C-alpha positions in Angstrom: 67.9 89.2 131.0 71.2 91.0 130.8 71.1 90.9 126.9 67.5 92.1 126.9 68.3 95.1 129.1 71.3 96.0 126.8 69.1 95.8 123.7 66.4 98.0 125.2 68.3 100.7 127.1 66.5 103.4 125.1 63.1 101.7 125.3 61.5 102.7 128.7 58.3 100.6 128.1 60.3 97.5 127.4 62.5 98.0 130.4 59.4 98.3 132.6 58.1 95.1 131.1 61.3 93.3 131.8 61.3 94.5 135.4 57.8 93.4 136.0 58.5 90.0 134.5 61.3 89.1 136.9 62.2 91.8 139.5 64.9 89.9 141.2 66.8 89.0 138.0 66.3 92.5 136.5 67.7 94.2 139.6 70.8 91.9 139.8 71.5 92.3 136.1 71.1 96.0 136.1 73.0 96.9 139.2 75.9 94.5 138.6 76.7 95.7 135.2 77.6 99.0 133.4 75.4 100.0 130.6 76.2 102.6 127.9 73.3 104.7 126.9 72.5 107.9 125.0 69.9 108.5 127.8 71.9 108.8 131.1 68.8 110.2 132.9 67.0 106.9 132.3 69.9 104.9 133.7 70.0 107.2 136.8 66.3 106.8 137.3 66.5 103.0 137.3 69.5 102.9 139.6 67.6 105.2 142.1 64.4 103.2 141.8 66.1 99.8 142.2 68.1 100.9 145.3 65.4 103.1 146.9 62.8 100.5 147.9 63.6 96.8 148.1 60.6 95.7 149.9 59.2 94.1 146.8 62.5 92.5 145.9 63.6 89.3 147.5 67.4 88.9 147.3 67.9 85.4 146.0 69.7 83.1 148.5 71.3 79.8 147.8 68.8 77.0 148.2 69.7 73.6 149.4 67.9 72.2 146.4 70.5 73.9 144.1 73.0 71.3 145.3 71.0 68.3 144.2 71.7 68.6 140.4 75.4 69.3 141.2 75.8 66.4 143.5 74.0 63.9 141.3 75.7 64.9 138.0 79.2 65.0 139.7 78.7 61.5 141.2 77.5 59.9 138.0 80.3 61.5 136.1 82.8 60.2 138.6 81.4 56.6 138.2 81.5 56.8 134.3 85.0 58.3 134.3 86.4 55.7 136.6 84.9 52.6 134.8 88.5 51.6 133.7 89.4 51.1 137.4 86.7 48.4 137.8 87.4 46.4 134.7 90.8 45.3 133.3 89.2 44.7 129.9 88.7 48.4 129.3 91.9 50.2 128.0 92.3 53.5 129.8 93.9 55.5 127.0 91.4 54.4 124.3 88.5 54.8 126.7 89.4 58.4 127.6 90.2 59.4 124.0 86.9 57.9 122.8 84.4 58.7 125.5 85.5 61.3 128.0 84.2 64.2 125.8 80.8 62.5 125.3 80.5 61.8 129.1 81.2 65.4 129.9 78.7 66.6 127.2 75.9 64.3 128.5 76.3 65.1 132.2 77.0 68.8 131.7 74.0 69.1 129.4 71.7 67.4 131.9 73.0 69.7 134.7 72.5 72.8 132.5 69.0 71.8 131.4 68.0 70.8 134.9 69.2 73.9 136.7 67.8 76.2 134.0 64.4 74.4 133.9 64.9 73.5 130.2 64.4 69.7 130.5 62.0 69.7 127.5 61.4 66.8 125.2 63.1 68.7 122.3 66.3 69.4 124.3 66.5 65.8 125.7 66.1 64.3 122.2 68.9 66.6 120.9 71.2 65.5 123.7 70.3 61.9 123.2 70.9 62.1 119.4 74.2 63.9 119.7 75.4 61.4 122.3 74.2 58.3 120.5 75.6 59.3 117.1 78.9 60.4 118.5 79.2 57.5 120.8 78.4 54.8 118.3 80.7 56.4 115.7 83.7 56.7 117.9 83.0 53.2 119.4 83.3 51.5 116.0 86.1 53.8 114.8 89.2 51.6 115.3 91.7 52.9 117.8 95.0 53.2 115.9 97.7 55.3 117.5 99.7 55.2 114.2 96.7 56.5 112.2 96.9 60.3 111.9 93.4 60.6 110.5 91.8 58.6 113.3 93.8 60.5 116.0 92.6 63.8 114.4 89.0 62.5 114.6 89.5 61.8 118.4 91.1 65.2 119.0 88.5 67.2 117.1 85.4 65.4 118.4 85.5 67.3 121.8 85.7 70.7 119.9 82.7 69.6 117.7 80.7 68.6 120.8 81.6 72.0 122.4 80.0 73.7 119.3 77.0 71.3 119.5 76.4 72.2 123.1 76.5 75.8 122.0 73.4 75.2 119.9 71.6 73.9 123.0 72.9 76.8 125.1 71.6 79.3 122.5 68.3 77.6 122.1 69.1 76.7 118.6 69.6 80.3 117.5 73.4 80.3 117.4 73.7 83.3 115.1 71.9 85.5 117.6 73.3 84.1 120.9 76.8 82.8 120.0 78.5 85.8 121.7 76.7 84.9 124.9 78.0 81.3 124.7 81.5 82.6 124.1 81.2 84.8 127.2 79.8 81.9 129.2 82.8 79.7 128.2 85.3 82.4 129.0 83.8 82.8 132.5 83.8 79.0 132.9 87.4 78.6 131.7 88.6 81.1 134.3 86.7 79.3 137.1 87.9 75.9 135.9 91.5 77.2 136.0 91.0 78.4 139.6 89.3 75.2 140.6 92.0 72.9 139.1 94.9 75.0 140.4 93.3 74.8 143.9 93.0 71.0 143.5 96.6 70.7 142.4 97.8 72.7 145.5 95.6 70.6 147.9 96.9 67.4 146.2 100.5 68.3 146.6 100.0 69.2 150.3 98.0 66.0 150.9 100.7 63.8 149.2 103.5 65.4 151.3 101.5 65.1 154.5 100.6 61.4 154.0 104.1 60.6 152.8 105.5 61.6 156.2 103.2 58.8 157.6 104.4 56.3 155.1 101.2 56.5 153.0 101.6 57.2 149.3 98.6 58.8 147.6 100.1 59.6 144.2 98.7 56.7 142.2 95.3 56.7 144.0 94.9 60.4 143.2 95.8 59.8 139.6 93.6 56.7 139.2 90.4 58.0 141.0 90.5 61.7 141.5 92.5 63.5 138.8 90.3 62.6 135.7 87.1 63.0 137.7 88.1 66.5 138.8 88.8 67.5 135.2 85.5 66.0 134.0 83.3 67.7 136.7 85.1 71.0 136.6 82.7 72.5 133.9 79.7 71.5 136.1 81.2 73.1 139.2 82.1 76.2 137.2 78.6 76.4 135.8 77.2 76.1 139.3 79.3 79.1 140.4 78.2 81.2 137.4 74.6 80.4 138.0 74.6 81.1 141.8 77.2 83.8 142.1 76.9 86.0 139.1 78.5 89.0 140.9 81.8 87.1 141.0 82.0 86.3 137.3 80.6 89.7 136.2 83.6 91.4 137.8 86.2 88.6 137.3 85.9 88.0 133.6 86.2 91.7 132.4 89.3 92.1 134.7 90.9 89.0 133.1 90.1 90.3 129.6 91.7 93.7 130.3 94.8 92.1 131.9 95.5 89.4 129.3 94.9 91.5 126.2 98.2 93.5 126.5 100.0 90.3 127.7 98.8 88.4 124.5 100.0 91.4 122.4 103.5 91.3 123.9 103.6 87.5 123.5 102.6 87.8 119.8 105.2 90.5 119.1 107.9 88.5 120.8 106.9 85.4 118.8 107.0 87.4 115.5 110.6 88.4 116.3 111.5 84.8 117.1 110.1 83.8 113.7 112.2 86.4 112.0 115.3 85.6 114.0 115.0 81.8 113.3 114.5 82.5 109.6 113.7 79.3 107.6 113.5 77.1 110.6 109.7 77.3 110.8 109.7 75.8 107.2 111.9 72.9 108.3 111.0 72.2 111.9 107.6 70.5 112.1 107.3 70.9 115.9 108.2 74.6 115.7 105.4 75.1 113.2 102.9 73.1 115.3 103.6 75.3 118.4 102.9 78.4 116.4 99.6 77.0 115.1 98.5 76.1 118.6 99.4 79.6 119.7 97.3 81.0 116.9 94.2 79.0 118.0 94.7 80.1 121.6 95.1 83.7 120.5 91.9 83.4 118.4 90.0 82.2 121.4 91.3 85.0 123.6 90.3 87.6 120.9 86.8 86.2 120.8 86.5 86.2 124.6 87.8 89.8 124.8 85.1 90.9 122.3 82.5 89.1 124.3 83.4 91.2 127.4 83.2 94.5 125.5 80.2 96.6 126.5 81.0 99.5 124.1 84.0 100.7 122.2 84.9 104.2 122.8 86.5 105.8 119.8 90.2 105.0 119.8 89.8 103.4 123.3 92.7 101.4 124.7 90.8 98.1 124.5 90.1 98.6 120.8 93.7 99.6 120.1 95.1 96.5 121.9 92.7 94.2 120.0 93.4 95.8 116.7 97.1 95.4 117.3 96.7 91.8 118.3 94.7 91.0 115.2 97.3 92.7 112.9 100.2 90.8 114.4 98.3 87.5 114.4 97.5 88.0 110.7 101.2 88.5 109.9 102.1 85.3 111.9 99.3 83.4 110.2 100.5 84.4 106.8 104.0 83.1 107.7 102.5 79.9 109.1 100.4 79.4 105.9 103.5 79.9 103.7 105.4 77.3 105.8 102.5 74.8 105.6 102.2 75.3 101.8 106.0 74.7 101.5 105.8 71.5 103.5 102.9 70.3 101.4 104.8 70.8 98.2 108.0 69.4 99.7 106.7 66.3 101.5 103.2 65.7 100.0 99.7 65.5 101.4 98.9 64.2 104.8 95.9 64.5 107.2 97.9 66.6 109.6 99.1 69.1 107.0 95.6 69.5 105.4 94.0 70.0 108.8 96.6 72.6 109.8 96.3 74.4 106.5 92.5 74.6 106.4 92.4 75.7 110.1 94.9 78.4 109.5 92.9 79.6 106.4 89.7 79.7 108.5 91.5 81.7 111.3 93.1 84.1 108.8 89.7 85.1 107.2 88.1 85.3 110.6 90.8 87.8 111.7 90.4 89.7 108.5 86.6 90.1 109.0 87.1 91.2 112.6 89.7 93.8 111.5 87.2 95.0 108.9 84.6 95.4 111.6 87.0 97.3 113.8 87.6 99.6 110.9 83.9 100.2 110.5 83.7 101.0 114.2 86.5 103.6 113.9 85.6 105.3 110.6 81.9 104.6 109.9 80.4 104.9 113.4 79.1 101.3 113.3 77.8 99.5 116.3 79.6 96.8 118.2 76.9 94.4 117.2 78.5 94.0 113.7 81.4 92.2 115.4 79.0 89.9 117.3 77.2 89.1 114.0 80.5 88.3 112.3 81.6 85.9 115.2 78.2 84.2 115.2 78.0 83.7 111.4 81.6 82.6 111.0 81.1 79.9 113.7 79.1 77.8 111.2 82.3 77.4 109.0 84.2 76.0 112.0 81.4 73.5 112.7 81.4 72.3 109.1 85.1 71.9 109.1 85.0 69.9 112.4 82.4 67.6 110.9 84.6 66.9 107.9 87.7 66.1 110.1 85.8 63.9 112.5 83.5 62.0 110.2 85.2 62.1 106.8 88.9 62.2 107.3 89.4 58.6 108.6 87.6 57.2 105.5 89.2 59.7 103.0 92.7 58.7 104.1 91.8 55.0 104.6 92.4 55.1 108.4 96.0 56.1 107.8 
């Protein structure tokens, strides 16, 4: 509904149609968000109309039935996550590395489809196929801690599944709705962080309280609660997003505004560290790995920041921060690429080096395209939608690369 309103702000007939289709949802979306428009009189009219007479609008309240999908999916997730506690024949490390992402995908998909009334045959078949193919493949893939190509497959499978759920979320029109999925994930990550931090604080307090009585809860919490809490946190976050939109509508933009300048400062400091350390990034593998992880995190924050943008004002502060972040990230990415290329020539090919190299190349060109779109916004009066189209289209390249790493790398490198 929110996206439909944004796309039709200057179309009074369509707005009226949207309002009559679902008055409650229209009112909540319209009054809880700020909408730019070349027709401010129309916005004023709708705000007056929606606030003037609420007799025909029933404010949605939390239904008891809303808890049913939450409770059922969380309980089943807990049982599946804790299977290693009921059987000594199941290795905990291999079980979590192989199946935790698939368990979360299945249960979260069921919860999402159930609560959004999308439990259609097509969607269930899709969830079943993704789960079956991923589960069988990862089950028969040998667990070798010494095999870099196999470990890369384990590490990248959760990211691939995240993209595959995005297809379900966007109703298989990823190019059109990818930006909404990114925003949804940004909102969800904020709530997950709050939920897990609260859980950690409560756990520490409980451990200390019971320790006074001679009862030690540490191992019990780790064995039965910790992994369960992590696994169900996306479901709980999604529940909050679905039932308390007013919270996330205000929380996420605030986080985006706060963290954008912090990320810029962090990147500038990191660039000075690279310059100060000189050639160490070329020699120190761990140093290079940390900077690559930082680039991935920065890329995610940039995409989330764009998803929270309603409209760029010319030379607005948000645009200037994002432009500066992209420029500094490009410089760091170029240094990282040169370091990876040097290590390839010096030490030869390996699954890790190729993965890092290609990932950095993808991030580099993604940043270049976003910088190009920002230039168009500044000097060619383009619309913010060009950035959304770039993000959506480029996501396909990430999906293709993830498929290669997960399903091809172990065989290309002979499980080494």
